[in-house]
VEXMI-489086 format. One record per atom (N, C-alpha, C, O): residue in one letter; x, y, z. Coordinates in nm, 2 decimals. Each point is the difference from the previous one (the first is absolute). Layout:
BEGIN
A/X/Y/Z
...
This chain:
BEGIN
M/-1.79/0.33/1.75
M/0.11/0.06/-0.06
M/0.12/-0.07/0.06
M/0.09/-0.03/-0.08
K/-0.09/0.01/0.20
K/0.12/-0.06/0.06
K/0.01/-0.15/-0.03
K/0.11/-0.06/-0.02
Q/-0.22/0.00/0.00
Q/0.01/-0.15/-0.03
Q/0.05/0.00/-0.15
Q/0.08/-0.09/-0.04
Y/-0.13/0.17/-0.04
Y/0.04/0.01/-0.14
Y/0.15/0.02/-0.01
Y/0.07/-0.06/-0.07
Q/-0.02/0.15/0.14
Q/0.15/0.03/0.00
Q/0.07/-0.11/0.06
Q/0.12/-0.02/-0.04
D/-0.17/-0.05/0.13
D/0.09/-0.09/0.07
D/0.01/-0.14/-0.07
D/0.09/-0.07/0.02
K/-0.20/0.04/-0.10
K/-0.02/-0.12/-0.07
K/0.14/-0.02/-0.09
K/0.06/-0.10/0.01
Y/-0.03/0.20/-0.08
Y/0.12/-0.02/-0.09
Y/0.14/0.00/0.09
Y/0.09/-0.07/-0.03
F/-0.10/0.16/0.13
F/0.12/0.00/0.08
F/0.02/-0.13/0.07
F/0.12/-0.04/0.00
K/-0.22/-0.02/0.05
K/0.02/-0.13/0.07
K/0.04/-0.11/-0.09
K/0.09/-0.08/0.03
R/-0.15/0.08/-0.15
R/0.03/-0.09/-0.11
R/0.13/0.01/-0.04
R/0.07/-0.11/-0.01
A/0.00/0.24/-0.01
A/0.13/0.02/-0.03
A/0.10/-0.07/0.10
A/0.08/-0.08/-0.03
K/-0.10/0.11/0.15
K/0.06/-0.06/0.12
K/0.00/-0.15/-0.01
K/0.10/-0.06/0.03
K/-0.21/0.00/-0.06
K/-0.02/-0.15/-0.01
K/0.08/-0.05/-0.10
K/0.07/-0.10/0.02
E/-0.07/0.16/-0.13
E/0.06/-0.05/-0.12
E/0.14/0.05/-0.01
E/0.07/-0.01/-0.11
N/-0.02/0.07/0.21
N/0.15/0.05/-0.01
N/0.03/0.10/-0.10
N/0.11/-0.02/-0.05
Y/-0.20/0.12/0.01
Y/0.03/0.11/-0.08
Y/0.04/0.11/0.09
Y/-0.03/0.00/0.11
A/0.11/0.10/-0.17
A/0.05/0.10/0.07
A/-0.11/0.11/0.03
A/0.02/0.07/0.10
A/-0.14/-0.06/-0.19
A/-0.09/0.09/0.02
A/-0.13/-0.05/-0.07
A/0.00/-0.08/-0.09
R/-0.10/0.14/0.13
R/-0.13/-0.02/-0.05
R/-0.02/0.03/-0.14
R/-0.08/-0.05/-0.08
S/0.17/0.15/0.03
S/0.00/0.05/-0.14
S/0.02/-0.11/-0.11
S/-0.03/0.02/-0.12
V/0.08/-0.14/0.17
V/0.02/-0.10/-0.10
V/-0.11/-0.04/-0.07
V/0.01/-0.04/-0.12
Y/-0.14/0.05/0.18
Y/-0.13/-0.05/-0.04
Y/-0.05/0.09/-0.12
Y/-0.08/-0.04/-0.09
K/0.13/0.17/0.09
K/-0.03/0.09/-0.11
K/0.07/-0.06/-0.12
K/-0.07/-0.01/-0.11
L/0.19/-0.02/0.12
L/0.09/-0.04/-0.11
L/-0.06/-0.14/-0.06
L/-0.01/-0.02/-0.12
K/-0.02/-0.06/0.22
K/-0.07/-0.13/-0.04
K/-0.12/0.03/-0.08
K/-0.02/-0.06/-0.11
E/-0.07/0.14/0.15
E/-0.12/0.03/-0.08
E/0.04/0.05/-0.14
E/-0.07/-0.04/-0.09
M/0.16/0.13/0.08
M/0.04/0.06/-0.12
M/0.05/-0.11/-0.10
M/-0.04/0.00/-0.11
D/0.12/-0.09/0.17
D/0.05/-0.11/-0.08
D/-0.10/-0.10/-0.06
D/0.01/-0.05/-0.11
K/-0.11/0.03/0.21
K/-0.10/-0.09/-0.04
K/-0.08/0.06/-0.11
K/-0.04/-0.07/-0.09
R/0.02/0.20/0.10
R/-0.09/0.07/-0.11
R/0.09/0.01/-0.13
R/-0.06/-0.02/-0.11
F/0.18/0.06/0.12
F/0.07/0.05/-0.12
F/0.12/-0.10/-0.04
F/0.06/0.02/-0.10
H/-0.04/-0.11/0.17
H/0.11/-0.10/-0.02
H/0.15/0.07/-0.03
H/0.07/-0.02/-0.10
I/-0.04/0.10/0.20
I/0.12/0.08/-0.02
I/0.13/-0.08/0.00
I/0.10/0.03/-0.07
F/-0.10/-0.13/0.15
F/0.12/-0.08/0.02
F/0.00/-0.14/-0.07
F/-0.11/-0.06/-0.02
K/0.22/0.01/-0.03
K/0.02/-0.13/-0.04
K/0.13/-0.06/0.04
K/0.09/0.08/0.04
P/-0.07/-0.21/-0.03
P/0.12/-0.06/0.06
P/0.11/0.03/-0.09
P/-0.01/0.01/-0.12
G/0.13/0.02/0.19
G/0.12/0.04/-0.09
G/0.03/0.14/-0.02
G/0.10/0.04/-0.06
Q/-0.19/0.04/0.10
Q/0.02/0.14/-0.04
Q/0.09/0.08/0.11
Q/0.02/-0.04/0.11
T/0.03/0.15/-0.16
T/0.06/0.09/0.09
T/-0.09/0.13/0.04
T/-0.07/0.06/-0.08
V/0.08/-0.03/0.21
V/-0.10/0.09/0.05
V/0.08/0.11/0.08
V/0.09/-0.03/0.08
L/-0.13/0.16/-0.10
L/0.07/0.10/0.09
L/-0.13/0.05/0.07
L/-0.11/0.03/-0.05
D/0.13/-0.02/0.20
D/-0.10/0.03/0.08
D/0.05/0.14/0.07
D/0.10/0.00/0.07
L/-0.17/0.12/-0.11
L/0.03/0.12/0.05
L/-0.08/0.04/0.13
L/-0.12/-0.01/0.00
G/0.20/0.07/0.10
G/-0.08/0.02/0.13
G/-0.04/-0.12/0.06
G/-0.12/-0.02/0.04
A/0.21/-0.07/-0.02
A/-0.03/-0.15/0.03
A/-0.04/-0.02/0.16
A/-0.09/-0.07/0.03
A/0.16/0.14/0.05
A/-0.01/-0.04/0.14
A/-0.14/0.02/0.05
A/-0.07/0.09/-0.04
P/0.02/-0.19/0.13
P/0.08/-0.09/0.06
P/0.02/-0.13/-0.08
P/0.07/-0.09/0.05
G/-0.13/0.08/-0.16
G/0.05/-0.12/-0.09
G/-0.11/-0.09/-0.04
G/0.03/-0.10/-0.06
S/-0.16/0.12/0.09
S/-0.10/-0.10/-0.04
S/-0.03/-0.02/-0.15
S/-0.03/-0.11/-0.05
W/0.05/0.23/-0.02
W/-0.02/-0.01/-0.14
W/0.12/-0.07/-0.05
W/-0.01/-0.09/-0.09
T/0.13/0.11/0.13
T/0.12/-0.08/-0.03
T/-0.02/-0.14/0.01
T/0.04/-0.07/-0.09
Q/-0.08/0.02/0.20
Q/-0.03/-0.13/0.04
Q/-0.09/-0.07/-0.09
Q/0.02/-0.12/-0.04
F/-0.14/0.19/-0.01
F/-0.09/-0.06/-0.08
F/0.06/-0.01/-0.14
F/-0.03/-0.09/-0.08
A/0.11/0.19/0.04
A/0.06/0.00/-0.14
A/0.10/-0.10/-0.01
A/0.02/-0.06/-0.10
G/0.05/0.03/0.21
G/0.09/-0.10/0.00
G/-0.05/-0.16/-0.01
G/0.05/-0.09/-0.07
E/-0.17/0.10/0.14
E/-0.08/-0.14/-0.01
E/-0.05/-0.02/-0.16
E/0.02/-0.10/-0.06
K/-0.07/0.20/0.01
K/-0.05/-0.01/-0.14
K/0.11/-0.02/-0.11
K/-0.02/-0.08/-0.09
V/0.13/0.15/0.11
V/0.10/-0.03/-0.11
V/0.09/-0.13/0.02
V/0.07/-0.05/-0.09
G/-0.08/0.00/0.22
G/0.07/-0.13/0.03
G/0.14/0.01/-0.01
G/0.06/0.10/-0.02
K/0.01/-0.23/0.04
K/0.14/-0.01/0.02
K/0.08/0.06/-0.11
K/0.11/0.05/0.01
Q/-0.16/-0.07/-0.13
Q/0.05/0.05/-0.12
Q/-0.01/0.14/-0.02
Q/0.07/0.06/-0.09
G/-0.16/0.02/0.15
G/-0.02/0.13/-0.01
G/0.09/0.08/0.11
G/0.05/-0.05/0.10
R/-0.05/0.18/-0.12
R/0.07/0.08/0.11
R/-0.08/0.14/0.03
R/-0.07/0.05/-0.08
V/0.09/-0.01/0.20
V/-0.08/0.11/0.04
V/0.10/0.10/0.07
V/0.06/-0.05/0.10
L/-0.04/0.18/-0.14
L/0.08/0.10/0.06
L/-0.09/0.09/0.06
L/-0.07/0.06/-0.07
S/0.08/-0.04/0.20
S/-0.09/0.09/0.08
S/0.07/0.11/0.06
S/0.10/-0.02/0.06
V/-0.14/0.14/-0.08
V/0.08/0.12/0.04
V/-0.09/0.09/0.09
V/-0.12/0.04/-0.04
D/0.17/0.01/0.16
D/-0.08/0.10/0.08
D/0.11/0.08/0.08
D/0.11/-0.05/0.03
L/-0.15/0.17/-0.01
L/0.08/0.08/0.10
L/0.01/-0.04/0.13
L/0.10/0.02/0.07
Q/-0.21/-0.10/-0.03
Q/-0.02/-0.06/0.13
Q/0.05/-0.15/0.00
Q/0.00/-0.07/-0.10
S/0.05/0.03/0.22
S/0.06/-0.15/0.00
S/-0.12/-0.08/0.04
S/-0.11/0.06/0.02
T/0.12/-0.19/-0.02
T/-0.10/-0.10/0.04
T/0.07/-0.11/0.09
T/0.12/-0.04/-0.02
K/-0.21/0.00/0.12
K/0.07/-0.11/0.07
K/-0.04/-0.15/-0.05
K/0.04/-0.10/0.06
H/-0.12/0.11/-0.17
H/-0.06/-0.13/-0.04
H/0.12/-0.06/-0.08
H/0.08/0.07/-0.06
S/-0.08/-0.20/0.06
S/0.09/-0.08/-0.08
S/-0.07/-0.04/-0.13
S/-0.12/-0.01/0.00
F/0.19/-0.03/-0.10
F/-0.05/-0.02/-0.13
F/0.06/-0.13/-0.06
F/0.10/-0.05/0.05
A/-0.16/0.01/-0.15
A/0.04/-0.13/-0.07
A/0.12/0.04/-0.08
A/0.03/0.12/-0.03
D/0.05/-0.23/-0.02
D/0.12/0.02/-0.07
D/-0.01/0.07/-0.14
D/0.10/0.05/-0.05
N/-0.21/-0.04/0.00
N/-0.02/0.06/-0.13
N/-0.03/0.15/0.01
N/-0.04/0.07/-0.09
I/0.06/-0.03/0.23
I/-0.04/0.16/0.01
I/0.12/0.06/0.06
I/0.08/-0.05/0.09
T/-0.06/0.17/-0.14
T/0.11/0.10/0.06
T/-0.09/0.12/0.05
T/-0.08/0.06/-0.07
F/0.11/-0.03/0.20
F/-0.05/0.13/0.05
F/0.11/0.09/0.02
F/0.09/-0.03/0.07
L/-0.11/0.16/-0.12
L/0.10/0.10/0.00
L/-0.06/0.13/0.06
L/-0.10/0.05/-0.05
Q/0.18/-0.01/0.15
Q/-0.04/0.12/0.06
Q/0.07/0.12/-0.07
Q/0.12/0.02/0.01
A/-0.20/0.06/-0.08
A/0.07/0.09/-0.09
A/-0.12/0.09/-0.05
A/-0.11/-0.03/0.02
D/0.15/0.15/-0.08
D/-0.09/0.09/-0.07
D/-0.03/-0.05/-0.15
D/0.09/0.03/-0.08
V/-0.19/-0.08/0.05
V/0.00/-0.06/-0.15
V/0.00/0.11/-0.10
V/0.00/-0.03/-0.11
F/-0.01/0.15/0.15
F/0.00/0.11/-0.10
F/0.14/0.06/-0.01
F/0.02/0.10/-0.07
S/0.08/-0.16/0.14
S/0.14/0.04/-0.02
S/0.07/-0.09/-0.09
S/-0.04/-0.10/-0.04
D/0.16/0.15/0.00
D/0.08/-0.08/-0.10
D/0.13/-0.05/0.09
D/0.11/-0.01/-0.05
S/-0.15/-0.03/0.18
S/0.12/-0.04/0.08
S/0.07/-0.13/-0.05
S/-0.08/-0.09/-0.05
P/0.21/0.07/0.05
P/0.06/-0.11/-0.04
P/-0.05/-0.13/0.05
P/-0.01/-0.10/-0.07
E/-0.03/0.10/0.20
E/-0.07/-0.13/0.06
E/-0.13/-0.03/-0.08
E/-0.04/-0.11/-0.04
L/-0.03/0.22/0.03
L/-0.14/-0.04/-0.08
L/0.02/-0.05/-0.14
L/-0.07/-0.09/-0.05
L/0.16/0.16/-0.02
L/0.02/-0.04/-0.15
L/0.05/-0.14/0.00
L/-0.05/-0.08/-0.07
E/0.16/0.06/0.16
E/0.05/-0.14/0.01
E/-0.11/-0.11/0.02
E/0.02/-0.11/-0.05
A/-0.12/0.15/0.13
A/-0.10/-0.11/0.03
A/-0.10/0.00/-0.13
A/-0.05/-0.10/-0.04
I/0.02/0.20/-0.02
I/-0.09/0.01/-0.10
I/0.05/-0.07/-0.15
I/-0.06/-0.08/-0.06
E/0.18/0.14/0.03
E/0.06/-0.04/-0.14
E/0.00/-0.15/-0.03
E/-0.03/-0.03/-0.11
P/0.05/-0.06/0.20
P/0.00/-0.14/-0.05
P/-0.13/-0.05/-0.01
P/-0.01/-0.10/-0.07
L/-0.10/0.15/0.12
L/-0.14/-0.04/-0.01
L/-0.08/0.08/-0.11
L/-0.09/-0.05/-0.06
A/0.13/0.16/0.03
A/-0.08/0.09/-0.10
A/0.02/-0.05/-0.14
A/0.10/-0.07/-0.04
P/-0.19/0.09/-0.05
P/-0.12/0.06/0.02
P/-0.10/-0.09/0.08
P/0.02/-0.12/-0.01
F/-0.11/0.16/0.09
F/-0.09/-0.08/0.09
F/-0.13/-0.04/-0.07
F/-0.05/0.08/-0.08
D/0.00/-0.20/0.11
D/-0.13/-0.02/-0.06
D/-0.13/0.07/0.07
D/-0.10/0.02/-0.07
V/0.12/0.01/0.20
V/-0.10/0.06/0.09
V/0.07/0.10/0.08
V/0.11/-0.02/0.06
I/-0.17/0.14/-0.06
I/0.04/0.11/0.11
I/-0.13/0.04/0.08
I/-0.10/0.03/-0.06
I/0.10/-0.04/0.19
I/-0.11/0.03/0.08
I/0.04/0.10/0.10
I/0.11/0.01/0.04
S/-0.20/0.07/0.00
S/0.02/0.12/0.09
S/-0.11/0.01/0.09
S/-0.11/0.03/-0.05
D/0.13/-0.04/0.19
D/-0.09/0.02/0.09
D/0.03/0.12/0.08
D/-0.05/0.02/0.11
M/0.13/0.08/-0.18
M/0.05/0.11/0.08
M/-0.11/0.10/0.03
M/-0.09/0.02/-0.08
A/0.10/0.04/0.20
A/-0.09/0.10/0.03
A/0.08/0.12/0.07
A/0.10/-0.03/0.07
P/-0.15/0.16/-0.09
P/0.07/0.10/0.08
P/-0.03/0.00/0.15
P/-0.10/-0.06/0.04
K/0.18/0.13/0.03
K/-0.05/0.03/0.14
K/-0.12/0.10/0.00
K/0.02/0.11/-0.04
T/-0.14/-0.16/0.09
T/-0.11/0.08/-0.01
T/0.00/0.12/0.08
T/0.06/0.01/0.11
T/-0.12/0.10/-0.15
T/-0.01/0.11/0.08
T/-0.13/0.04/0.05
T/-0.02/0.09/0.08
G/-0.09/-0.17/-0.13
G/-0.14/0.03/0.04
G/-0.06/0.11/-0.10
G/-0.12/0.03/0.02
I/0.20/0.03/-0.11
I/-0.06/0.11/-0.09
I/-0.01/-0.09/-0.13
I/0.09/-0.05/-0.06
K/-0.22/0.04/0.03
K/-0.03/-0.09/-0.11
K/0.08/0.03/-0.13
K/0.07/-0.09/-0.05
F/-0.08/0.21/0.00
F/0.06/0.03/-0.13
F/0.16/-0.01/0.00
F/0.07/-0.03/-0.10
A/0.00/0.05/0.22
A/0.13/-0.01/0.02
A/0.04/-0.14/-0.01
A/0.09/-0.05/-0.08
D/-0.17/-0.03/0.16
D/0.03/-0.15/0.00
D/-0.03/-0.06/-0.14
D/0.08/-0.10/-0.04
Q/-0.17/0.14/-0.03
Q/-0.02/-0.05/-0.15
Q/0.11/0.04/-0.07
Q/0.06/-0.08/-0.07
A/-0.01/0.21/0.06
A/0.11/0.05/-0.08
A/0.12/-0.08/0.03
A/0.07/-0.04/-0.10
N/-0.04/0.01/0.23
N/0.12/-0.08/0.03
N/0.00/-0.14/-0.04
N/0.10/-0.06/-0.03
S/-0.22/0.00/0.03
S/-0.02/-0.13/-0.04
S/0.01/-0.01/-0.16
S/0.07/-0.09/-0.05
L/-0.12/0.18/-0.02
L/0.02/0.03/-0.16
L/0.15/0.00/-0.02
L/0.04/-0.07/-0.09
E/0.04/0.15/0.16
E/0.13/0.02/-0.02
E/0.09/-0.15/0.00
E/0.08/-0.03/-0.08
L/-0.13/-0.04/0.19
L/0.07/-0.12/0.02
L/-0.02/-0.10/-0.12
L/0.09/-0.07/-0.05
C/-0.23/0.07/0.00
C/-0.04/-0.07/-0.10
C/0.08/0.03/-0.13
C/0.04/-0.09/-0.07
Q/-0.03/0.22/0.05
Q/0.08/0.04/-0.11
Q/0.14/-0.03/0.00
Q/0.05/-0.03/-0.11
R/0.01/0.03/0.22
R/0.13/-0.05/0.02
R/0.03/-0.14/-0.01
R/0.10/-0.05/-0.06
A/-0.21/-0.03/0.11
A/0.00/-0.14/-0.03
A/0.00/-0.04/-0.14
A/0.06/-0.10/-0.04
F/-0.14/0.18/-0.04
F/-0.01/-0.02/-0.14
F/0.13/0.02/-0.06
F/0.04/-0.07/-0.09
E/0.03/0.18/0.13
E/0.13/0.02/-0.05
E/0.10/-0.11/0.00
E/0.08/-0.02/-0.09
V/-0.09/-0.05/0.22
V/0.08/-0.13/0.03
V/-0.05/-0.11/-0.10
V/0.08/-0.07/-0.06
A/-0.21/0.06/0.03
A/-0.05/-0.09/-0.09
A/0.06/0.03/-0.15
A/0.05/-0.09/-0.07
R/-0.06/0.22/0.03
R/0.05/0.04/-0.14
R/0.14/-0.06/-0.01
R/0.03/-0.05/-0.10
K/0.05/0.06/0.21
K/0.14/-0.05/-0.01
K/0.01/-0.15/0.00
K/0.09/-0.06/-0.08
Y/-0.17/-0.01/0.17
Y/0.04/-0.13/0.04
Y/-0.10/-0.11/-0.05
Y/0.02/-0.12/0.02
L/-0.14/0.16/-0.07
L/-0.10/-0.10/-0.01
L/0.01/-0.05/-0.15
L/0.02/0.08/-0.09
K/-0.03/-0.22/0.08
K/0.02/-0.07/-0.12
K/-0.12/0.03/-0.10
K/-0.11/0.03/0.05
K/0.12/-0.02/-0.16
K/-0.12/0.00/-0.11
K/-0.09/-0.11/0.03
K/0.05/-0.12/0.02
G/-0.17/0.13/-0.02
G/-0.10/-0.11/0.04
G/-0.03/0.00/0.15
G/-0.08/-0.08/0.05
G/0.16/0.15/0.03
G/0.00/-0.01/0.15
G/-0.12/0.06/0.05
G/-0.08/0.06/-0.07
N/0.07/-0.08/0.21
N/-0.12/0.05/0.08
N/0.04/0.09/0.11
N/0.11/-0.02/0.05
F/-0.20/0.13/-0.02
F/0.05/0.11/0.09
F/-0.14/0.02/0.08
F/-0.11/-0.01/-0.05
A/0.12/0.02/0.18
A/-0.10/0.01/0.10
A/0.05/0.10/0.10
A/0.11/0.00/0.06
V/-0.20/0.11/-0.04
V/0.04/0.11/0.09
V/-0.12/0.05/0.08
V/-0.11/0.01/-0.05
K/0.14/0.02/0.19
K/-0.10/0.06/0.08
K/-0.01/0.15/-0.03
K/0.10/0.07/-0.01
I/-0.22/-0.02/0.01
I/-0.03/0.15/-0.02
I/-0.11/0.04/0.10
I/-0.09/-0.08/0.02
F/0.09/0.19/0.04
F/-0.11/0.06/0.09
F/-0.11/0.05/-0.11
F/0.03/0.05/-0.10
E/-0.16/-0.08/0.14
E/-0.09/0.03/-0.08
E/-0.02/0.15/-0.02
E/0.01/0.07/0.10
G/-0.03/-0.01/-0.21
G/-0.02/0.14/-0.03
G/0.00/0.02/-0.15
G/0.01/-0.09/-0.08
G/-0.03/0.23/0.05
G/0.00/0.02/-0.14
G/0.11/-0.01/-0.08
G/0.00/0.01/-0.12
E/0.11/-0.05/0.20
E/0.14/-0.01/-0.09
E/0.01/-0.15/-0.06
E/0.09/-0.03/-0.08
I/-0.19/-0.05/0.13
I/0.01/-0.14/-0.05
I/-0.02/-0.01/-0.15
I/0.07/-0.08/-0.07
N/-0.16/0.16/0.02
N/-0.02/-0.01/-0.15
N/0.12/0.06/-0.07
N/0.05/-0.06/-0.10
D/0.00/0.17/0.15
D/0.12/0.05/-0.07
D/0.13/-0.10/0.00
D/0.07/-0.02/-0.10
Y/-0.06/-0.04/0.22
Y/0.11/-0.11/0.00
Y/-0.03/-0.11/-0.10
Y/0.09/-0.04/-0.07
R/-0.22/0.00/0.06
R/-0.02/-0.11/-0.08
R/0.02/0.04/-0.15
R/0.04/-0.08/-0.09
N/-0.08/0.20/0.06
N/0.03/0.05/-0.13
N/0.15/0.02/-0.04
N/0.04/-0.02/-0.11
E/0.03/0.05/0.22
E/0.15/0.01/-0.02
E/0.06/-0.13/-0.03
E/0.09/-0.01/-0.09
I/-0.14/-0.10/0.15
I/0.07/-0.13/-0.01
I/-0.07/-0.09/-0.12
I/0.06/-0.09/-0.05
R/-0.19/0.13/0.02
R/-0.09/-0.10/-0.10
R/0.08/-0.02/-0.12
R/-0.01/-0.11/-0.05
P/0.08/0.20/-0.02
P/0.06/-0.03/-0.13
P/0.11/-0.11/0.01
P/0.03/-0.06/-0.11
H/0.01/0.03/0.22
H/0.11/-0.09/0.02
H/-0.03/-0.14/0.03
H/0.08/-0.08/0.01
F/-0.21/0.06/0.00
F/-0.05/-0.13/0.06
F/-0.12/-0.06/-0.09
F/-0.08/0.08/-0.05
G/0.07/-0.21/0.04
G/-0.11/-0.05/-0.08
G/-0.13/0.02/0.08
G/-0.11/0.02/-0.06
K/0.11/-0.03/0.19
K/-0.13/0.02/0.08
K/0.03/0.06/0.14
K/0.11/-0.02/0.06
I/-0.21/0.10/-0.02
I/0.02/0.06/0.13
I/-0.13/0.01/0.07
I/-0.10/0.04/-0.06
K/0.10/-0.09/0.19
K/-0.12/-0.01/0.08
K/0.02/0.06/0.14
K/0.11/0.00/0.05
N/-0.23/0.05/0.00
N/0.01/0.04/0.14
N/-0.05/-0.11/0.08
N/-0.08/-0.08/-0.05
F/0.13/0.07/0.18
F/-0.04/-0.12/0.07
F/0.01/0.04/0.15
F/0.10/0.04/0.05
K/-0.23/-0.07/0.01
K/-0.01/0.02/0.15
K/-0.02/-0.13/0.06
K/-0.11/-0.06/-0.01
P/0.21/0.00/0.09
P/-0.01/-0.13/0.06
P/-0.11/-0.01/0.11
P/-0.02/0.10/0.06
H/-0.04/-0.21/-0.04
H/-0.08/-0.01/0.10
H/0.07/0.00/0.13
H/-0.06/0.05/0.10
S/0.18/-0.09/-0.09
S/0.08/0.02/0.12
S/0.05/0.13/0.04
S/0.07/0.01/0.10
S/-0.08/0.09/-0.18
S/0.03/0.13/0.03
S/-0.11/0.06/0.11
S/-0.11/-0.03/-0.01
R/0.17/0.10/0.11
R/-0.10/0.04/0.10
R/-0.10/0.11/-0.07
R/0.02/0.08/-0.09
A/-0.14/-0.11/0.15
A/-0.12/0.08/-0.06
A/0.04/0.15/0.00
A/-0.03/0.07/-0.10
E/0.08/-0.02/0.21
E/0.03/0.14/-0.01
E/0.12/0.04/-0.08
E/0.03/0.12/0.00
S/0.03/-0.21/-0.06
S/0.13/0.03/-0.07
S/-0.02/0.07/-0.13
S/-0.10/-0.03/-0.07
K/0.19/0.13/0.04
K/-0.03/0.08/-0.13
K/0.10/-0.06/-0.11
K/0.03/0.07/-0.09
E/0.03/-0.19/0.11
E/0.10/-0.06/-0.10
E/-0.10/-0.07/-0.10
E/-0.10/-0.06/0.04
I/0.16/0.07/-0.16
I/-0.04/-0.11/-0.11
I/0.13/-0.03/-0.06
I/0.11/0.06/0.02
F/-0.12/-0.17/-0.10
F/0.12/-0.04/-0.08
F/-0.02/0.01/-0.16
F/-0.10/-0.05/-0.05
I/0.20/0.10/-0.01
I/0.00/-0.01/-0.14
I/0.08/-0.12/-0.05
I/0.12/-0.01/0.03
V/-0.18/-0.07/-0.11
V/0.06/-0.13/-0.05
V/0.02/0.03/-0.15
V/-0.10/0.02/-0.07
A/0.22/-0.02/0.02
A/0.04/0.03/-0.14
A/0.06/-0.12/-0.06
A/0.11/-0.03/0.05
L/-0.16/-0.03/-0.15
L/0.04/-0.13/-0.05
L/0.05/0.01/-0.15
L/-0.06/0.08/-0.08
G/0.17/-0.15/0.05
G/0.04/-0.01/-0.13
G/0.08/0.13/-0.04
G/-0.04/0.07/-0.09
F/0.16/-0.05/0.16
F/0.09/0.12/-0.02
F/0.02/0.02/-0.16
F/0.05/-0.10/-0.06
R/-0.06/0.19/0.01
R/0.04/0.03/-0.15
R/0.14/0.06/0.00
R/0.05/0.01/-0.12
G/0.02/0.02/0.21
G/0.13/0.07/-0.01
G/-0.02/0.16/-0.02
G/-0.11/0.05/-0.01
I/0.21/0.00/0.00
I/0.01/0.15/-0.01
I/0.08/0.03/-0.13
I/0.12/-0.03/-0.02
E/-0.20/0.10/-0.06
E/0.07/0.05/-0.13
E/0.08/0.12/0.03
E/-0.05/0.10/0.05
E/0.19/-0.10/-0.08
E/0.08/0.11/0.02
E/-0.03/0.11/-0.11
E/0.06/0.11/0.01
């Protein structure tokens, strides 16, 4: 188990990524082609920033990535990336000022997770709430045809959440990356081809 965990940790260090979680997003993108050059991306719960780094690489110099997290990061980023320490669920002037020039976004990604309590049902419920709030952000800021990927803890709520967002996307898939730790209860829901929200 230790060797399995260390493999991605060491690789991230060697390749100068902020965390091993980058390989989860790489696997997702290889499978579902989430990113294209020139896109705008909103990364929710971005710290320490490995997803941000990869998104920045994929969209290239003509693309832009806005990353938001309550926590700061010591990592430095390419010129096409803006990292903002803020509450993405707030309507703070600073956040809106960063979002408005880039919205609507081609891709919104969320690796957010709640602080775990060790109580399975509480952790699942808190994870679901974060996913629902991430989708509220997507409803406001995701471009028609855009892609949305979100982390959720495994449990009975996954099907409810999929059913909640299903009408708004062309395709929805569950995905468990090989680079997720074997004991991890996380999976990712990848939703492609946003249809928009009918008022």
